[in-house]
Each structure stands twice: as structure tokens, then as C-alpha cells.
N, C-alpha and C positions, 0 to 999 in steps of 0.2 A: 682133688685134696681130701682126708680119711673124713675131714669134719661133714665135711657137703654129705660125702656117699653114703656117710653112714646113717644121717638124716632122710635121705629118700630113703634104705632099706629098712631104716626104721616104719617109717609114712608105708612103705607098697608092703613090710606082712602085716600091720594091720588094715588096707585094705587097698589088695593086689589088684584089683584094675583102675587102681587111680592111676590117673598121668598124671606126672610132680614138677611143677615148674620154681626152680626155686633161688628168692633172689633177699638179702640181708637187711634189715631196717630196724633204729631201736622204736620207729614211729609206731604205736597203737595202730591195728588197724581198720578203718573204718569200711566194714562191713556193707554198709546206705552207699557209699560214695565207689566203690573198689566193684572190681569185678573179680568177686573174690571169691575160690567152696571155704577159706581156710585159710588159717594162721601158726604158727610154731610161737608161741609166747615163752617168757619167763615168769611162772610167776604160782600161784597156791593153788590155780582153776576157778576162783571166786570171782570168774567176769556175771556179773548177770546178763539175760536176754541168751548167752550162747553159749551151746553148746563145749564141752570139753572133755580129753581125753588123752588122760596122761601117757605116755613115747614110750619116754624111760624111767629109772629109777633114777634120783637126781642124789648118786656117791657122787664123793668131793675124796680123791687121794691129787700125790705131786705126783710129779711122771719128769722125765730127765730121758734125752740120751743118751745110750752105752758111753757115747766117750767123752759128757759130763764126768762119766767116772773115773774119767783119769787123773782131769783136776781136781775131784774132792774126792774122801770115801767116807759114806755116808752111808749109816746102817743105823742112827735111832736121830725121832725127829728135832731129838735138842740137837744135832751135827748142820740141822738145814745153819745155823747160828750162821756160816761160813759160804755158806752158798747165796749165787741171785734168785731174788723171787721174780719174775713180771706176772705180772698184774693185768688183767683183762678186766677196761674199763667198765662193760654192763653185769659184770659182775664184781662187783673192788672189793668186795668182805670175802670171797669163798677164801684167804689163806688166813683175814682174822678166827673165822668160824673153825678154821680145820684145826690149827693151833688152839683155839682155847678149847676143844674139844678131845687134845691129846694132852691139857698142859704143860704145852713149853710156852716158859718166857721165855724175856727176855730176846724178840724180834722184833722187831719192826713189823708187822703185819703187810704198811701200807709203802711201807719201802723196797724200793726199783722199779725198771724199767714198766712202762707201762703202755699199754694197745690199745687199739680201739675196737679189736675184735676176737675174741678165743683165737678164728686162722692166722693174726698174725705172734701171736702169744703160741701158740702150736710152731710155727717157725720158727721162731726165737728159740726153745728147745727142741727140735726136732736141731736146729743148726749148733747148738749146743750152747747156750747163751745164756740158761740157767735151767731150773723145775718152774715148769708152769703146776698151775693148782686146775685141776681140770674133772670133768664132769666125763668118771673113767667109763659110761656107757658109748657116748661120743669117738673113743677110745679105741677100745676092742677089736680092732684091724690090729689097729699098729702096737697096742700090744702083746697079742699073738707075734703081728712079724719077727718084732721084739729093735722097733724104729722108736719106740719109749720104750720105756720102765717102769715099773715101781720103789724108789732106793726104801723108801721106807713105812712104812703101815703105819695105823692102819687109815681103813676108808673110813670117813666120815659118810654118814648116811642123813640128806639132810628133807628129810623126809617128802612133804605135799610141797615144802616149793623146791619148784624149779627150775 
């Protein structure tokens, strides 16, 4: 899946000699109890006692499968009122942040299908079930290959919060 391979590439670009073992959890890692050298977390990087490296820019953008365009003709952010907007529970506010940044009202930023992980939201978007809010860096391969496209602009840079 694209998300996993994108994460591995980001890690290996920063640390080419690192062997990556990728697992997923929303629990905070306790390095005192676990035999781990590192973890990828969402947040502002302000974690006392930890060495922190920012891996990717946190640019949010709506993405959809090309087939979803046949269902809706989307050109402007306001057109999203006609779209299904799946949500990722671990990044539940991303649609709200993006809609507020483009000044679009009249869309319930929390309505729509809810998925426990970005991987499930990604799969729904690939299958043409709606438009996902995505961290652009994690879907660069899908954008290049046109498996996913950005139906409307702009991209929202969330800065240090990743």
C-alpha cells in the first residue's frame, strides 16, 4: 500500500542505513519498556526527553480517485457540498481545518464515513467512495501515477503540527 511504502522511503532517505520494521498503533510508545529505536507520531514534536526529527511537511489536500469525477464535477471547494467526505479518526479535524482555511461554509466537516486509519480512508478513496483529506507527502506516488488526484485547491500547510 502506498502509505506504508511512502513512510519507509521517507525514513530511508533521512537514514539510509536503517532497517525499517513498520507497525501501526495509536498508543504512545514507551521507549523504556519497548525494544525500539524510533517511532513516527503525529504532533508538534514537543515531547520532553525525546530527539525529534520532522519527516514530512504537513500539507493537507483533498484527494479522490479519477473515477469519482464521473460522479461529480468538482472545480471549486464549494462544490464539495455534493461529495462524500470520509474521515480518518486519528486525524478527525483535518477536514475542518482545510474547509476553514479556504473559507467554505455549509459543509459539515464531521459528517461522512469514519475510518480507524488513513489506510482505510485511502482504500475508500481509491474505490471511488468519496474524497479523502490527505497528507500530501504520503500520497506523492499516487498523485504521480494518477491513482489519486486533487479535485480542488488549495493545499493547507499545517506547519509544525504533523
